[in-house]
C-alpha positions in Angstrom: 0.3 0.0 0.1 1.5 3.4 -0.7 1.7 6.1 1.9 1.1 3.3 4.5 3.1 2.9 7.9 2.8 -0.6 9.2 4.6 1.0 12.6 1.2 2.5 13.3 -0.5 -0.5 13.4 1.4 -1.7 16.9 0.7 1.7 18.3 -3.5 1.5 17.9 -3.5 -2.3 18.5 -4.6 -3.7 15.2 -3.0 -7.4 14.3 -3.5 -6.4 10.3 -5.5 -4.0 8.5 -7.8 -5.9 6.2 -10.1 -2.8 4.9 -10.0 1.1 6.0 -12.0 4.1 4.7 -10.3 7.9 5.5 -12.8 11.0 5.6 -12.5 14.6 6.1 -14.7 15.9 9.2 -15.8 19.6 8.2 -18.6 21.8 10.2 -21.3 23.2 8.1 -19.3 26.0 6.8 -16.4 23.9 6.0 -14.0 24.6 8.3 -12.0 21.0 8.9 -12.3 20.0 12.2 -10.4 16.6 12.0 -9.9 13.4 9.8 -11.7 10.1 10.7 -10.3 6.9 9.8 -12.1 3.6 10.1 -10.3 0.1 9.8 -11.8 -3.2 9.4 -15.1 -3.7 8.7 -17.0 -6.0 10.8 -16.9 -10.2 10.0 -13.9 -9.2 6.9 -16.8 -7.7 4.8 -15.2 -5.5 1.7 -15.9 -1.6 2.1 -18.9 -1.1 -0.4 -20.0 2.2 -2.0 -23.3 2.3 0.6 -20.4 2.1 3.5 -18.9 5.4 1.6 -22.2 7.1 1.5 -22.9 6.4 4.7 -19.7 7.7 6.2 -20.1 10.9 4.3 -23.2 11.9 5.3 -22.3 11.2 8.9 -19.0 13.6 8.1 -20.9 17.0 8.6 -22.8 15.6 11.8 -19.6 14.7 13.6 -18.3 18.3 12.6 -21.0 20.1 14.0 -20.6 18.0 17.2 -16.7 19.1 17.1 -18.0 22.6 16.7 -20.0 22.3 19.2 -17.9 20.9 21.9 -15.2 23.8 21.0 -17.9 26.4 21.4 -19.0 24.6 25.3 -15.1 24.7 25.9 -14.8 28.3 24.9 -17.7 29.4 26.7 -16.7 27.6 30.0 -13.3 29.2 29.7 -14.9 32.2 29.5 -17.4 31.9 32.1 -14.2 30.4 34.3 -12.6 33.6 33.7 -15.8 35.6 34.5 -15.9 34.2 37.8 -12.9 34.9 38.6 -12.9 38.4 37.8 -15.9 38.8 39.7 -14.4 37.3 42.5 -12.2 40.5 42.4 -14.7 42.7 42.0 -16.3 41.1 45.3 -13.3 41.9 47.0 -13.1 45.7 46.1 -16.5 46.0 46.7 -16.7 44.6 50.1 -13.6 46.2 51.0 -14.6 49.8 49.6 -17.8 49.5 51.6 -15.9 49.0 55.0 -13.5 51.9 54.2 -16.5 53.8 53.2 -18.2 52.8 56.0 -15.1 53.5 58.7 -15.1 57.4 57.0 -18.7 57.7 57.4 -18.6 56.8 60.7 -15.5 59.4 61.8 -17.4 62.0 60.3 -20.0 61.3 62.1 -17.9 61.1 65.2 -16.4 64.6 64.4 -19.9 66.1 63.9 -21.3 64.7 67.2 -17.9 66.3 68.8 -18.4 69.7 67.3 -22.4 69.7 68.5 -21.3 68.7 71.9 -18.8 71.4 71.8 -21.0 74.4 70.4 -23.6 73.1 72.8 -21.9 73.7 75.7 -20.5 76.9 74.3 -24.2 77.8 73.9 -25.2 76.7 77.4 -22.8 78.5 78.6 -23.1 81.6 76.7 -27.4 81.3 77.8 -26.3 80.9 81.6 -24.0 84.0 81.1 -26.9 85.6 79.4 -29.4 85.0 81.9 -27.2 85.6 84.8 -26.1 89.4 83.1 -28.8 91.3 84.2 -29.8 90.8 87.6 -32.3 93.7 87.5 -34.4 91.5 84.8 -33.0 88.2 85.1 -31.7 87.7 81.6 -30.5 89.4 78.3 -32.6 89.2 75.3 -30.5 89.9 72.4 -27.8 87.5 73.9 -30.3 84.7 74.5 -31.7 85.1 70.6 -28.1 85.0 69.1 -27.7 81.8 71.3 -31.2 80.4 69.5 -30.0 81.4 66.2 -26.6 79.6 66.7 -28.6 76.3 68.0 -30.8 76.5 64.8 -27.6 77.0 62.5 -26.0 73.7 64.3 -29.3 71.7 63.8 -29.8 72.4 60.3 -26.4 71.0 59.6 -27.0 68.0 61.8 -30.4 67.4 59.2 -28.2 68.1 56.2 -25.8 66.0 57.3 -28.1 63.2 58.0 -29.7 63.3 54.4 -26.2 63.1 52.8 -25.5 60.0 54.7 -29.1 58.6 53.9 -28.2 58.9 50.5 -25.1 56.9 51.0 -26.4 54.2 52.9 -29.3 53.7 49.9 -26.7 53.8 47.3 -24.1 51.2 49.6 -27.7 49.0 49.8 -28.6 49.3 46.4 -25.1 48.1 45.0 -24.8 45.2 47.8 -28.6 43.9 46.5 -27.0 44.7 42.4 -24.1 42.5 43.5 -26.7 39.9 45.2 -28.7 39.8 42.5 -26.3 38.9 40.0 
């Protein structure tokens, strides 16, 4: 037989090749996906024209099966890469959320300290205003100033609470979106 390597027989465990059919495996677009080799038809029968027709009819189906397997492997590789990427992003998101939470708590603590300082100052001014004029018992102008300062501080606190509430809603939405994916 021309172009025949008998040493291959020993590799595939075939004692002797009596007949053989070989065909190219293409997908429906004509892309070569492989080669099929069929050896030694059952019961030592000769290969017929019908055998060749049947093999040719199977070649495209086999090609499509191989193409589908290739696509599944590609999709699996992409999915694995996305899983790794999402895990990395999850860690970044969690770390960022913790960092924001720490910063927000520090801002709140600073604001509370500032408010306490201002309240102590206002109370001291109020006390001074009431004890300043012994005849009337209070200084109305100083008391009005203290009350205005208190209103300003209360307004600042409300604005800060509104901003903190918006930030918390954003964090909750991001976590909900993360859990939904």
